[in-house]
MISEKE-613088 format. One record per atom (N, C-alpha, C, CB): x, y, z negated; residue in one letter. Coordinates in steps of 0.001 Angstrom, whole numbers, plus 524288, in hexadecimal, padded with zeros to 5 digits. Each point is the difference from the previous one (the first is absolute). Glycine has a CB too. Layout:
XYZa
...
//
This chain:
ECFB4DEF37BF08Dm
805888012B80035m
801E4802297FABDm
7FF40801BC809ADm
7FDDA802017F42Ec
801918025E7FAFFc
7FFB67FC067FB8Fc
7FCCC808BA8032Cc
7FF2A7F40E7FCE4w
7FF757FC0A7FBE8w
8049B7FC388003Bw
7F626800C780059w
80B5F7FDAB80456h
804687FC6A800A6h
8050A802887FDF8h
7FB957FBE3807DAh
8051A809227F939a
804A5802C57FE18a
8001D800057FA0Aa
80003805A580811a
7FB827FB5C7F58Bk
7FFAE800157FA43k
8014A7FAA97FDB8k
7F93B8070E8007Ek
8049C7F4E1801D0e
800FB7FAB87FE0De
805BC7FE74800B6e
7F6B87FD9C80217e
80BB18043180211t
805897FEDF800DDt
80351802AE7FBD6t
7FE657FF19809ACt
80033805BD7F4FFv
802D0802C77FBDAv
7FF5A7FD1D7FAD2v
7FEAA80898804AEv
7FCB47F57D7FA3Dr
7FF207FD077FB2Ar
803547FB0E7FFE9r
7F6D9803847FF84r
80A177FA2F8050Eg
803417FB5A80059g
805A2800FC7FE6Bg
7FA377FCE680705g
80768807FF7F92Dl
8054C8016C7FE6El
8011D7FE577FA62l
7FFB88078A80638l
7FC5B7F8D17F66By
800CF7FEDD7FA78y
800517FA277FEDDy
7FB588083D7FDF4y
803C67F480805E6a
8009A7FA5C7FF4Fa
805AB7FE4C800E1a
7F6B27FEC1802DEa
80C7A804B87FF46i
8057F7FECB8010Ei
80317800A67FAF0i
7FF2B802F48097Di
804057F9307F532a
802D38000E7FB04a
8052A802FF80046a
7FBE17F7777FDF7a
806E08084180658d
8053A8023480079d
7FFC2805BC801B2d
8037E7F71380235d
7FF2680C847FAFCp
7FFDF8058680182p
8023C8010980571p
800BE802277F69Dp
803617FB0F80AE6a
8024E800D78052Ea
7FC357FE538044Aa
808FC7FEA77FC3Ba
7F4797FCED80305s
7FC247FE30803D5s
7FB5D803B780040s
802C27F6BE7FE66s
7FBA680B427FD16a
7FBA4803B77FFDDa
80170804FB802E8a
7FD047FC4C7F769a
807CC80589807EBg
801C1804A9802C9g
8000D7FF36805DCg
805528025B7F850g
7FC997F9278096Ba
800137FED98059Ba
7FA757FF9480226a
808907FB567FEEAa
7F401802177FE33f
7FA867FF7C80198f
7FD738055D8006Df
7FF837F72F7FBACf
8017B80C2680079l
7FDA7805307FFF4l
802148035B80477l
7FEF17FF537F64Fl
806248005980ACBd
80235802F780460d
7FD7B7FE6F80529d
80871800C27FB23d
7F6FE7FA2A805ADe
7FD8C7FE19804CFe
7FA46801AC80045e
806277F85480013e
7F72E807677FB8Al
7FA84801927FFC9l
7FF60805CE8013Fl
7FE537F8FB7F95Cl
8050C80A4780477i
7FFC2805A280104i
800E780115805C4i
80327801E17F6E5i
800B17FB8380B70d
80104800C480599d
7FB4B7FE708034Bd
809837FE6A7FE68d
7F4027FD388003Fd
7FB667FE41802F0d
7FB76803D07FF64d
802DE7F6BB7FECEd
7FC5A80B437FC7Fm
7FB9F8038F7FF08m
800D98056480266m
7FE427FB287F7C7m
8069580669808DFa
8012D8052C80223a
7FF7F8002F805F0a
805F8801747F87Ca
7F8D37FA3B809F9d
7FF597FFBE805B2d
7FBC0803CF801BEd
802E17F68C80005d
7FE0C80C0C80456s
7FC4D803F9801E7s
7FABC7FDB180191s
807998053080310s
7F81C7F5C27FDCEe
7FB0F7FD8B8017Be
7FC857FEDD7FB46e
8048A7FC1A807AFe
7FD908047B7F3B0m
7FCF77FF047FB41m
7FC51804957FEF5m
8075A7FA837FC4Cm
7F45480475800FBp
7FC7F8044D7FE81p
802D1803E97FC6Fp
7F8427F9ED800CCp
805BD80ACF7FF10v
802658042B7FCE8v
800727FE6F7FA42v
7FC61806A180642v
7FFA87F6C27F7B5e
800117FE757FA7Ce
804777FC3E7FED4e
7F657801417FFAAe
80AAA7FB2D803E8v
804367FC307FF38v
8054B802B780061v
7FA577F8CC803B1v
8063380AE07FFEBr
804EC802F280069r
800E3803517FB1Dr
7FF1580035809D0r
7FCB2801E47F410s
8006D802FC7FB21s
801BD7FC727FB87s
7F8FD8063180320s
804E37F51A7FCBAl
8019E7FC2E7FC0Fl
805CB7FEB18009Bl
7F6E27FC4B7FFD1l
80AFA8036480502a
8058E7FEED800ECa
803628044D7FDA2a
7FDBB7FB3280847a
8009C809B57F84Cg
802E8804587FDA7g
800127FFAC7FA12g
7FD96805858079Eg
7FDF77F9197F627t
7FFAE7FF6E7FA50t
8038B7FB987FE25t
7F6C78035F80024t
809197F844802A4l
803647FB957FE8Dl
805C28017480080l
7F90C7F9C1802F0l
8083980950800FDr
8056C801A3800BCr
801C4803607FB5Br
7FEDC7FFAE809E0r
7FDB8803D77F45Fr
80161803647FB96r
800887FCF27FAE5r
7FB5F8075580477r
8017E7F4A37FAD2w
7FFF47FD057FB21w
803097FADE8006Cw
7F762804047FDF9w
80B9A7FB388061Fr
802AA7FB0C800F7r
803687FE557FB65r
7FFE8802148097Fr
80369801707F4A3d
803A77FE917FBCCd
7FD247FE467FB0Fd
8067380653803ADd
7F55C7FC6B7FAFAq
7FD0C7FE997FB53q
7FD3E7FAC1800ACq
7FEC6809817FE0Aq
7FF497F577806A7m
7FD497FB0E800F9m
803CD7FB6E7FFCDm
7F969804B480582m
80B417FC087FC94v
803EF7FBD67FFD0v
801FB7FF527FA67v
802A4801E88095Av
7FDD2802607F3BCa
801CC7FFAA7FA8Da
7FC377FCD27FCACa
8046E808AC800FDa
7F69D7F76480060w
7FC2D7FCEC7FD03w
801807FA3F80005w
7F8F1806758023Ew
809647F7AF801E9h
8016A7FA7C80071h
804717FE847FC4Eh
7FD1A8003980949h
805BD803A17F4BEt
8042E7FEF07FC46t
7FDDA7FF7B7FA76t
80646804D8805C1t
7F6707FED67F89Ea
7FE1A800117FA98a
7FA7D7FDDA7FF67a
805AE8079F7FE84a
7F7267F8B78058Dr
7FA7A7FE537FFEAr
7FD04802987FB84r
8029E7F766803FBr
7FE2480DAB7FB95v
7FD66803187FBFCv
7FC62803E2802B1v
807AA7FEFD7F9BCv
7F3C6801C580400s
7FC288039A8022Fs
7FE2C803C07FBC1s
7FD227F93C8069Cs
8014D80B6B7FAF7n
7FDC8803AD7FC3Fn
7FA0D7FFA37FFF2n
807AD805F780155n
7F62D7F5DB800C6g
7FA5B7FF398002Cg
7FD5C800417FAB1g
801797FAA1807C2g
8008D802A97F437p
7FD7D800537FADCp
7FFEB805917FDCDp
802DC7F6DA7FE63p
8015480C1980278t
80024805687FE2At
7FBF88034C802D2t
809787FF097FDEFt
7F6288004980737e
7FC1F802E88030Be
7FA777FE9A7FE51e
8063B8005280789e
7F8D87FAC97F73Ba
7FACA7FE5E7FE41a
7FE9B8029D7FAD5a
801207F76580499a
80296808E07F7DAl
7FF02802827FAF6l
7FF1E805DD800AAl
805747F9287FB94l
7FDA180957807C9n
7FF2E8059280110n
7FA97800F28024Cn
809A18012180172n
7F4B17FB8280213n
7FACD8008180257n
7FBC97FF6B7FBD5n
8036F7FC7A80885n
7FD397FFC97F3F7l
7FC3A7FF3A7FBC6l
7FF97804E27FC97l
801F67F6608000El
8027B80BE37FE8Di
80003804A97FCB5i
7FD5D80492802C3i
8083C7FCE67FBB6i
7F8B8803B980953k
7FD7380437802F4k
7FA1D7FF3580046k
808248011F80542k
7F6287FA047FB61r
7FA567FEF580021r
7FD82801257FABCr
8016C7F925806D4r
80140805837F4F0i
7FDF28011A7FAC6i
7FF5B805E27FF50i
8044E7F7DB7FC65i
7FF9180B1780541k
7FFB8805B07FF84k
7FB858022E80347k
809AE800567FE63k
7F58F7FD798063Cr
7FBEC801DE8038Cr
7FA8E7FF297FDBAr
805E27FE178078Cr
7F93C7FD7E7F5F5v
7FAC97FEDD7FDEBv
7FF3E802237FA78v
7FFCD7F7FF8058Dv
8044B80A4B7F829a
7FF97801F97FAA4a
7FCFE805227FFB9a
8086D7FB9A7FDF5a
7F6ED807128066Af
7FD13804E98002Cf
80203803FA7FC06f
7F83A7FAFB80304f
80CCD8062B7FD54g
8022E8042F7FCD2g
8014F7FE8D7FA6Eg
7FB0E805CC8057Cg
807177F5AC7F9B7m
801A37FE717FAC2m
80413803F37FE19m
7FE2F7F64E801DCm
800EB80C037F9A2r
8034B8044F7FE32r
804867FE417FC8Br
7F8348059E80089r
807267F6207FCD7r
8040A7FE627FC46r
803407FB9180242r
7FA47802BE7F886r
80AD77FE1A8075Ef
8038D7FC1580211f
7FF877FAE47FCFDf
8061480719802D4f
7F8E27F9357F822r
7FF8D7FB3A7FCD7r
7FBAB7FC8280216r
80349804DA7F825r
7F84B7FD7080929h
7FB9F7FCF18021Dh
8017A7FDA48054Bh
7F991805D37FB44h
808F17FD5C807EBy
801AF7FE4680532y
803D07FB6E7FF7Dy
7FEC28092580392y
804E27F75B7F8CBr
803E57FBE27FF2Fr
7FD6B7FAEE7FE3Ar
806AA806D17FDBCr
7F5C77F97E7FE94v
7FD4B7FB557FE19v
7FCED7FD7C80469v
7FF6A803E17F6FFv
7FDE27FF4880C0Er
7FCF17FDE180456r
8038E7FD42803F7r
7F94F807217FEBBr
80B327FB3880276c
803AD7FD8E803AEc
801FB7FACE7FDDFc
802AC808DF8033Ec
7FEA87F6FC7F7C0l
801EA7FB227FDAAl
7FBCE7FBC68001Cl
805FE8052D7FA42l
7F52D7FC50804B1l
7FBC57FC2A80000l
7FEE97FDF08057Al
7FC24804737F83El
803BA7FF0180BA4y
7FEE67FE4F80557y
8047C7FCD28024Cy
7FA6C807E380126y
80A667F94C7FD3Aa
804877FD4380230a
8003B7FA597FE39a
804C98086E80042a
7F86F7F6497FB8Ag
7FFE47FA987FE34g
804447FED67FC16g
7FC367FD8380878g
802D87FE717F47Er
803957FE427FBF3r
80201804807FC9Ar
8028C7F8AF805DDr
7F9E680A557F7C5p
801DB804527FCB8p
802717FDFA7FAF8p
7F90E805C6803C1p
80A797FD347FA2En
802667FED27FAF7n
7FC5C8022C7FBCDn
809598003A803BFn
7F37F7FC637F9EEw
7FC05801BD7FC51w
80262802637FB1Ew
7FA1D7F91B80366w
80A7B805257FB05e
80287802587FB70e
80154805B380113e
803A57F73E7FD70e
7FE1F809D680743l
80129805608017Bl
7FAF88032A80066l
808087FD00804CFl
7F3E6800AE7FD6Al
7FB18802D4800A6l
7FD5A801137FAC9l
7FEFC7FBE1808BBl
801FB800DC7F35Ed
7FDC3801017FAD5d
8021A8050A7FDA6d
7FF067F6677FEB1d
805B380B1E802D9t
8024C804CC7FDE5t
7FE0D804D1802DDt
807DF7FAEF7FD70t
7F56E8044E806DFi
7FE0B8046380319i
7FA2D800887FEFDi
806F57FEB1806F9i
7F7A1805407F63Dt
7FA7E800EC7FEE0t
7FE47804C280319t
800C07FC077F6ECt
7FC098034480D0Ep
7FE3180490802F8p
7FD17803C37FC6Ep
7FF5C7FA8C80826p
801AA80A687F882r
7FD82803FC7FCB3r
7FC548034080331r
807BC800417FA30r
//
């Protein structure tokens, strides 16, 4: 039941029209909020109700903050494995190198001390 609910929510993003997506989401929330549904599905209905406007707005711009979140996660992992890196310059160089496609001309001006 929960897996089906999750897959139905994922199907929302296949809808192109924001108005149709809003109607689909409203109907989905009503179905999930039914008292016969498991507690987890009813909880998901509450979450969808709170985030409804943002989810429907995605259909207008189709923009995600996923790339930003991925970069933030990468930077946090670098800091975690650095074991107390003391100099910001070293930390910055390491982040640029791990993030990929570093600007080597810029990195040539940064000499770790």
